[in-house]
C-alpha positions as CSV (number, residue, x, y, z in Angstrom):
1,M,25.1,-48.8,30.5
2,A,28.6,-49.3,32.0
3,K,30.6,-46.3,33.2
4,S,32.9,-46.6,30.2
5,D,30.0,-46.5,27.8
6,K,28.7,-43.2,29.4
7,K,32.1,-41.6,29.0
8,S,32.3,-42.5,25.4
9,A,28.7,-41.3,24.8
10,V,29.6,-37.9,26.3
11,K,32.8,-37.7,24.2
12,A,30.7,-38.3,21.1
13,L,28.7,-35.2,21.6
14,P,29.5,-32.2,19.3
15,A,31.6,-29.5,21.0
16,K,28.6,-27.2,21.2
17,G,26.2,-29.8,22.7
18,L,23.4,-31.6,20.9
19,P,22.6,-30.5,17.4
20,I,19.2,-28.9,16.9
21,D,16.9,-31.1,15.0
22,I,13.4,-29.6,15.1
23,G,12.5,-30.2,11.5
24,I,13.7,-26.7,10.3
25,S,17.0,-26.5,8.4
26,A,19.9,-24.6,9.9
27,A,19.6,-22.1,7.0
28,H,15.9,-21.5,7.7
29,R,16.5,-21.2,11.4
30,E,19.2,-18.6,10.8
31,A,17.1,-16.5,8.4
32,I,14.1,-16.6,10.7
33,A,16.2,-15.7,13.8
34,K,17.7,-12.8,11.9
35,G,14.2,-11.5,11.1
36,L,13.1,-12.0,14.7
37,N,16.1,-10.1,15.9
38,T,14.7,-7.1,14.0
39,L,11.3,-7.7,15.4
40,L,12.8,-7.8,18.9
41,A,14.7,-4.6,18.4
42,D,11.7,-2.9,17.0
43,T,9.5,-4.0,19.9
44,F,12.0,-2.9,22.5
45,T,12.5,0.4,20.8
46,L,8.8,1.0,20.6
47,Y,8.5,-0.1,24.3
48,L,11.1,2.6,25.3
49,T,9.4,5.3,23.2
50,T,6.0,4.4,24.7
51,H,7.4,4.4,28.3
52,N,9.1,7.8,27.6
53,F,5.8,9.3,26.4
54,H,4.0,7.8,29.5
55,W,6.5,9.8,31.7
56,N,6.5,13.0,29.7
57,V,2.9,13.5,28.3
58,T,1.3,16.7,29.3
59,G,-1.9,18.6,28.4
60,P,-5.7,18.2,28.7
61,M,-5.5,14.5,27.6
62,F,-2.8,13.7,30.3
63,N,-4.7,11.2,32.3
64,T,-6.2,9.3,29.3
65,L,-2.8,9.1,27.5
66,H,-0.8,8.5,30.6
67,N,-2.9,5.4,31.4
68,M,-3.2,4.3,27.8
69,F,0.6,4.5,27.3
70,M,1.1,2.5,30.5
71,E,-1.1,-0.3,29.2
72,Q,0.8,-0.2,25.9
73,Y,4.3,-0.2,27.2
74,T,3.3,-3.1,29.6
75,E,2.1,-5.1,26.7
76,L,5.3,-4.4,24.7
77,W,7.4,-5.3,27.7
78,N,5.6,-8.6,28.0
79,A,6.1,-9.3,24.2
80,V,9.9,-9.0,24.3
81,D,10.5,-12.2,26.2
82,P,8.6,-14.6,23.9
83,I,10.3,-13.1,20.8
84,A,13.8,-13.5,22.4
85,E,12.9,-17.0,23.6
86,R,11.8,-18.0,20.0
87,I,15.2,-16.8,18.7
88,R,16.8,-19.0,21.4
89,S,14.6,-22.0,20.5
90,L,15.9,-21.7,16.9
91,G,19.4,-22.0,18.2
92,H,20.6,-18.4,18.0
93,V,21.6,-15.7,20.5
94,A,19.0,-13.0,21.0
95,P,20.4,-9.5,20.9
96,G,20.1,-7.6,24.2
97,S,22.0,-4.4,24.2
98,Y,21.0,-0.8,23.2
99,A,23.8,-0.8,20.7
100,E,22.5,-4.0,19.0
101,F,18.9,-2.8,19.1
102,G,20.0,0.5,17.6
103,K,21.6,-1.2,14.6
104,L,18.7,-3.6,14.1
105,A,15.6,-1.5,14.7
106,T,13.6,-0.1,11.8
107,V,11.6,2.0,14.4
108,P,13.3,5.4,15.1
109,D,14.3,6.2,18.7
110,A,12.2,8.5,20.7
111,P,12.6,12.2,20.0
112,A,15.2,13.8,22.3
113,K,12.7,16.5,23.3
114,P,9.2,15.1,24.2
115,P,6.7,16.2,21.6
116,K,3.2,17.5,22.3
117,A,0.6,14.9,23.3
118,L,-1.0,14.4,19.9
119,E,2.4,14.2,18.2
120,M,3.3,11.5,20.7
121,V,0.2,9.6,19.5
122,R,1.2,10.1,15.8
123,V,4.7,8.8,16.6
124,L,3.3,5.7,18.3
125,V,0.9,5.0,15.4
126,E,3.9,5.1,13.0
127,G,5.8,2.9,15.4
128,H,3.1,0.2,15.7
129,E,2.7,0.2,11.9
130,A,6.4,-0.2,11.4
131,V,6.5,-3.2,13.9
132,A,3.5,-4.7,12.1
133,R,5.4,-4.4,8.8
134,T,8.5,-6.1,10.3
135,A,6.3,-9.0,11.7
136,R,4.5,-9.4,8.4
137,S,7.7,-9.5,6.4
138,L,8.7,-12.7,8.3
139,F,5.7,-14.8,7.3
140,P,7.2,-16.0,4.0
141,L,10.2,-17.3,5.8
142,A,8.2,-19.0,8.5
143,D,5.8,-20.5,5.9
144,K,8.6,-21.8,3.7
145,A,10.2,-23.5,6.8
146,S,6.9,-24.8,8.1
147,D,7.7,-22.9,11.3
148,E,4.3,-22.7,12.9
149,P,5.4,-21.5,16.3
150,T,7.0,-18.4,14.7
151,A,4.0,-17.9,12.5
152,D,1.8,-18.0,15.6
153,L,4.0,-15.5,17.4
154,L,3.9,-13.2,14.4
155,T,0.1,-13.5,14.2
156,Q,-0.2,-12.5,17.8
157,R,2.1,-9.6,17.4
158,L,0.3,-8.3,14.3
159,T,-3.0,-8.4,16.0
160,V,-1.7,-6.2,18.9
161,H,0.1,-3.7,16.7
162,E,-2.6,-3.3,14.1
163,Q,-5.3,-2.9,16.8
164,T,-3.1,-0.5,18.8
165,A,-2.4,1.6,15.7
166,W,-6.1,1.8,14.9
167,M,-7.0,2.9,18.5
168,L,-4.2,5.5,18.6
169,R,-5.1,6.8,15.1
170,S,-8.7,7.2,16.3
171,L,-7.4,9.8,18.8
172,L,-6.1,11.9,15.9
173,E,-9.4,12.3,14.1
174,E,-11.2,15.7,14.5
């Protein structure tokens, strides 16, 4: 290709770069990304709460809960990036500020005063169940758009949140 052909090819590109053509319509990509924004905010909020509880847990179950919370917040931290990258793969900007997460999250923020150990466990059960509900609510969108990568991501997240909620709930039985 001659130099003049290269210049004209570059000029022909849309102002924002190459259009996204992954077999999912722009409307579906936008709806899925919007739902994933909520999942990302929920995941990050639950991560912060879990890390807070790791730092502040006290009582006879300290060592068990301190270590369990560390495993859980590490898993949540590692989940944030794939969710954000899926949003980017769909052509949208991933939210990344406390202000945005606060507006998007369905999971409440950590209590200002750290609760007792078993109340922490209850709060985390509710948090994992809320994130599972958020993930589950996106399946119809992913299915309608034939968005298998998002469906796979949602399945992975559901597995973790449902299992973690079960394990935490088990600690509350007498």
